[in-house]
PASEBA-1860 file (N, C-alpha, C; in nm, 3 decimals):
! residues 86
1> MSRGLYGT> 0.095/-0.119/0.013/-0.002/0.004/0.000/0.063/0.132/0.010 ~ 0.085/0.237/-0.053/0.149/0.368/-0.041/0.115/0.416/0.042 ~ 0.188/0.507/0.057/0.198/0.618/0.206/0.148/0.737/0.159 ~ 0.048/0.800/0.220/-0.008/0.934/0.180/0.098/1.034/0.241 ~ 0.068/1.183/0.271/0.068/1.304/0.377/0.114/1.232/0.536 ~ 0.242/1.279/0.567/0.252/1.211/0.724/0.255/1.035/0.718 ~ 0.301/0.973/0.578/0.338/0.861/0.655/0.191/0.771/0.637 ~ 0.056/0.838/0.631/-0.047/0.739/0.667/-0.059/0.657/0.562
9> PDKRRSPR> -0.097/0.577/0.547/-0.203/0.459/0.420/-0.278/0.553/0.327 ~ -0.227/0.567/0.130/-0.301/0.632/0.100/-0.391/0.559/0.051 ~ -0.526/0.638/0.073/-0.670/0.507/0.081/-0.758/0.623/-0.039 ~ -0.681/0.646/-0.147/-0.762/0.723/-0.244/-0.829/0.638/-0.338 ~ -0.895/0.687/-0.454/-1.007/0.569/-0.524/-0.915/0.565/-0.599 ~ -0.861/0.717/-0.652/-0.748/0.716/-0.786/-0.645/0.805/-0.766 ~ -0.514/0.785/-0.895/-0.419/0.879/-0.847/-0.447/1.032/-0.836 ~ -0.328/1.094/-0.753/-0.358/1.230/-0.811/-0.189/1.292/-0.825
17> YNRRFPII> -0.270/1.384/-0.921/-0.144/1.455/-1.001/-0.082/1.566/-1.000 ~ 0.001/1.599/-0.971/0.069/1.757/-0.912/0.033/1.828/-1.053 ~ -0.085/1.943/-1.037/-0.069/2.020/-1.160/-0.177/2.156/-1.119 ~ -0.083/2.259/-1.185/-0.190/2.347/-1.147/-0.267/2.384/-1.258 ~ -0.400/2.363/-1.272/-0.490/2.422/-1.361/-0.566/2.551/-1.294 ~ -0.619/2.684/-1.417/-0.721/2.784/-1.384/-0.804/2.715/-1.294 ~ -0.909/2.755/-1.195/-1.037/2.718/-1.148/-1.111/2.852/-1.111 ~ -1.227/2.822/-1.084/-1.320/2.921/-1.026/-1.429/2.849/-0.951
25> LEYEDKTL> -1.413/2.898/-0.834/-1.470/2.790/-0.718/-1.557/2.890/-0.663 ~ -1.693/2.876/-0.691/-1.823/2.932/-0.652/-1.909/2.853/-0.513 ~ -1.917/2.946/-0.385/-2.008/2.855/-0.310/-2.069/2.957/-0.207 ~ -2.204/2.966/-0.167/-2.275/3.072/-0.095/-2.262/3.182/-0.217 ~ -2.255/3.302/-0.161/-2.227/3.392/-0.285/-2.116/3.446/-0.289 ~ -2.008/3.357/-0.265/-1.873/3.360/-0.298/-1.818/3.361/-0.434 ~ -1.739/3.406/-0.519/-1.674/3.378/-0.645/-1.502/3.389/-0.646 ~ -1.446/3.264/-0.649/-1.293/3.270/-0.643/-1.235/3.231/-0.737
33> EMRTLDIS> -1.132/3.363/-0.801/-1.044/3.231/-0.874/-0.914/3.229/-0.821 ~ -0.906/3.103/-0.862/-0.735/3.011/-0.829/-0.667/2.911/-0.900 ~ -0.599/2.828/-0.884/-0.522/2.720/-0.973/-0.519/2.612/-0.817 ~ -0.553/2.494/-0.880/-0.544/2.419/-0.804/-0.395/2.392/-0.766 ~ -0.429/2.260/-0.681/-0.276/2.193/-0.612/-0.220/2.105/-0.706 ~ -0.351/2.004/-0.676/-0.326/1.831/-0.702/-0.491/1.800/-0.771 ~ -0.473/1.736/-0.894/-0.623/1.664/-0.915/-0.628/1.528/-0.946 ~ -0.744/1.474/-0.898/-0.765/1.340/-0.955/-0.911/1.341/-1.022
41> KHGVLIPI> -0.929/1.194/-1.051/-1.071/1.190/-1.088/-1.146/1.200/-1.018 ~ -1.117/1.175/-0.870/-1.268/1.199/-0.810/-1.247/1.282/-0.684 ~ -1.150/1.394/-0.730/-1.125/1.514/-0.657/-1.006/1.645/-0.690 ~ -1.052/1.728/-0.623/-0.935/1.833/-0.629/-0.873/1.929/-0.513 ~ -0.759/1.974/-0.561/-0.700/2.011/-0.375/-0.658/2.192/-0.452 ~ -0.725/2.246/-0.377/-0.738/2.400/-0.364/-0.681/2.467/-0.253 ~ -0.592/2.565/-0.308/-0.559/2.631/-0.183/-0.662/2.769/-0.124 ~ -0.732/2.767/-0.025/-0.826/2.850/0.026/-0.740/2.842/0.185
49> RVPPPIGS> -0.752/2.997/0.209/-0.775/3.021/0.343/-0.864/2.975/0.457 ~ -0.980/3.006/0.433/-1.137/2.964/0.480/-1.224/2.930/0.370 ~ -1.188/2.775/0.422/-1.259/2.695/0.315/-1.389/2.699/0.322 ~ -1.524/2.690/0.258/-1.624/2.613/0.293/-1.601/2.527/0.361 ~ -1.744/2.532/0.413/-1.761/2.421/0.522/-1.771/2.296/0.524 ~ -1.766/2.200/0.524/-1.766/2.021/0.539/-1.902/2.020/0.511 ~ -1.961/1.973/0.383/-2.078/1.943/0.366/-2.142/2.077/0.243 ~ -2.085/2.175/0.240/-2.129/2.242/0.145/-2.101/2.254/-0.037
57> PVTVILTI> -2.237/2.242/-0.067/-2.194/2.252/-0.211/-2.136/2.332/-0.264 ~ -2.077/2.315/-0.380/-1.963/2.387/-0.440/-1.953/2.378/-0.614 ~ -1.946/2.477/-0.704/-1.908/2.446/-0.834/-1.749/2.478/-0.865 ~ -1.721/2.364/-0.909/-1.559/2.441/-0.937/-1.556/2.449/-1.125 ~ -1.513/2.538/-1.180/-1.506/2.551/-1.302/-1.368/2.553/-1.315 ~ -1.338/2.442/-1.402/-1.187/2.421/-1.458/-1.184/2.449/-1.582 ~ -1.094/2.492/-1.603/-1.002/2.506/-1.762/-0.849/2.406/-1.787 ~ -0.903/2.363/-1.892/-0.760/2.273/-1.931/-0.695/2.316/-2.040
65> RNETSRFE> -0.630/2.324/-2.090/-0.597/2.348/-2.230/-0.708/2.427/-2.356 ~ -0.748/2.488/-2.261/-0.884/2.587/-2.359/-1.025/2.507/-2.317 ~ -1.003/2.400/-2.269/-1.123/2.356/-2.251/-1.189/2.367/-2.100 ~ -1.301/2.429/-2.059/-1.360/2.433/-1.978/-1.501/2.363/-1.906 ~ -1.504/2.256/-1.792/-1.590/2.194/-1.790/-1.630/2.295/-1.659 ~ -1.785/2.220/-1.631/-1.839/2.310/-1.480/-1.881/2.173/-1.447 ~ -1.825/2.183/-1.287/-1.880/2.050/-1.186/-1.930/2.129/-1.094 ~ -2.061/1.984/-0.988/-2.102/2.060/-0.884/-2.017/1.961/-0.792
73> GIVIRHTK> -2.009/1.982/-0.690/-1.944/1.919/-0.589/-2.011/1.927/-0.410 ~ -1.925/1.857/-0.364/-1.945/1.869/-0.203/-1.816/1.896/-0.132 ~ -1.846/1.966/-0.046/-1.708/1.975/0.008/-1.705/1.863/0.142 ~ -1.626/1.741/0.138/-1.599/1.647/0.187/-1.514/1.666/0.270 ~ -1.394/1.747/0.274/-1.264/1.692/0.352/-1.185/1.855/0.336 ~ -1.110/1.905/0.440/-1.022/2.003/0.453/-0.882/1.963/0.529 ~ -0.805/1.965/0.439/-0.661/1.917/0.486/-0.561/2.067/0.514 ~ -0.469/2.025/0.529/-0.344/2.140/0.567/-0.261/2.110/0.493
81> SRVNGI> -0.208/2.235/0.368/-0.092/2.218/0.271/0.018/2.275/0.341 ~ 0.121/2.230/0.285/0.267/2.316/0.303/0.290/2.369/0.198 ~ 0.244/2.443/0.063/0.299/2.474/-0.019/0.327/2.581/0.008 ~ 0.357/2.691/-0.027/0.365/2.835/0.038/0.298/2.852/0.164 ~ 0.320/2.809/0.280/0.251/2.832/0.393/0.122/2.844/0.379 ~ 0.029/2.806/0.317/-0.084/2.771/0.281/-0.119/2.671/0.363
END
């Protein structure tokens, strides 16, 4: 079994890729533009200092190679990142 952050077992359903893609995150009455830190078939990690509460519905508009896709989802986890002190 592979190991994730902090040496814990990695239980992901799909591999993660360290890729920086532009996204627009929409939730509640907020619209934020940012870039992904990593992405997988089942999720995306984005840097946000004050994330939406777990269980919140969100919309992610993702652009890859000039193709834009819109995804509806729910926040299922918050994690601490070591990228740029975020």
